[in-house]
N, C-alpha and C positions, 0 to 999 in steps of 0.2 A: 270730425269729433263734435259731439253735441256740446253746447255751451255749459250745460249743467255738469257734465262729466269733466270738462276742462276745468271748471271752477272748483270742483271738489279736489281734483288732482293738484291744482295750483295752491289751494289753501292747505292741503295736506303737506305739500312740499315746503311751503312757508313755515308751517309749524315745525317740521323736522329740522329746518335751518335756524329755528329760534327767532323767527320774524313774524309773530302773530299779528303785529300791527299792519301787516300788508293785507289782511283779510278784507278790510273795508274798501281798500283800493281795488282789489281783485273783484269784489262784488260789483263795484261801480263800473269797472271795465266790462264785466259780463253783461250788465244791464245795457250799457251803451252799445255793445256789440249786437245784442239781441235787437235793439231798436234800429240800428243801422241795417241789419239783415231784413227786418220787417219792412222798412222803408224801401229798400232795394226791390223786394218782391212786389211791393205795391206799385212802384214806378214801372217795373218790367211788365206787370199785368196790365196797367193802363196803356202802355205803349203797344202791347200786343193787341189789345182791344181796338186801339186806333188803327193799327195796321190792318186788322181784319174788317174794319168798317168800310164798306164799298160806297157809301154815300158821298165821300169826299168833302164832307162839311168842314173838316178842319185842315184840309190839305193846302188851301190857299192862304199864305201868310197874311194877306190883306183882310181876311176874315177873323184873324186872331187879334183881340184887343190887348193893348198893353195894360198891365195891371195898375199903372200909375195915371192912366188917362181915363176920365169919365166917358161914358158912351156919348158919341156925337160931339165930343170936345176937340178932337184932333185938329 
């Protein structure tokens, strides 16, 4: 189910139940879900690109810098 369709159905259901105050919470949940799905697609795409890369530039852990350590500081 698409997020927009789910949101409309959920908001309509909340209205029918006399809970219109849920609408802002449902909208926030829908935005968060969309953001998580987009992030997941981005990570999967990056992982796929790395797996397809034959150069092996990132395959050795010693070549990957830790984000908290400045280059050459190890």
